[in-house]
C-alpha positions, 0 to 999 in steps of 0.5 A: 475253180481255176481260171482258163483263158483259152480254148485249148486250156479249157479242152485239156481240163475237159479231157482230163476229166473225161478220161478219168470218168471213162477209166473209172467207168471201165474199172466199175462196169467193164468193157462196152459202157460209153460215157454219157454226154457232158456239157461244160458251160464257161463265163469267160475263163470260168467253169460255171456248170456241168450237165451230164445226160442221163443213161436213159437219154443216151439210148434215145435216137440221135435226132432226139438226143440233139434236140434235148442237148439244144434245149439244154445248151440254149437254157445255159446260154440265155440264163446262165450266161454261158459264152463258151460251151465244151461237149464231151462225147464218144466216137470213132476217129481214123488213123488214115482219113484218106482211106476212110473217107466214105466209110462209115467209121463205126463199121470200119472199127470192125475191121482191125486192119483199117486203122479206126479206133474208139475215141473220146472227143471234146468240141468246144464252141465260143463267142469272140471277146467282142461279143459277136455271134461265135466264129469258132469251133475247136475239136480234140480227140483221144483214141483208145483201146481196152487192155488187160484187167479192165484198164485202158490204153490211151494214144495221143491226143489229136488236135483239130485246129480247123474244127471238126468239119473235116473230120465228122460225118455229121457235124450237127452238134458243133453247129448246134453249139454255135447256134445257141450261143449266138442266142441273147443272154437274159440277165434279169431273171428272179433268183427263184426262177432258177430253182425252176430251171434247175428242176427242169433240166433235171427233169429233162434228164441231166444231172447238174453241177454248179461252181461259184 
């Protein structure tokens, strides 16, 4: 796995993977099938693990999914020692944030004149190099619309350098990422315990891909 030494390069890799997955999903399953949430765990500039939420969990309430995702990310932090996590999710973004300030974007999306689009977002939280509690969350989003013959028309990537607070109605997931990255790493776990952790992650509803 190539090295990625800053948050923007990590988010670019994750967004490219998400776009490819979305395009393939639409070609295979048609319009309307959202991507599952994905969590990319990094140790410094190396991607070490990716966990994808299974479909059955995606139908749960937001609160339940948040709880399950927090447990997963906590395990990645404590036992895999990740010091940054990128989260992929689908959502909505507005071309005119002033106009939609008090609107629920999922409802505003139904009116084509308001300028709300579906999008894929990548939120990235990380620990500063000196090991202090995480002090930043970055976010990028790419709006899209469906084209002919099960294709997707991608708009330009939107970069939010000041983090997601001004764009998201609910910042629970970014705050969760920051919270789990403040936990201490446990680096003396027996090797066989990792097999049990992998089984637990899968049992809790995630696919797991590790990288050496």
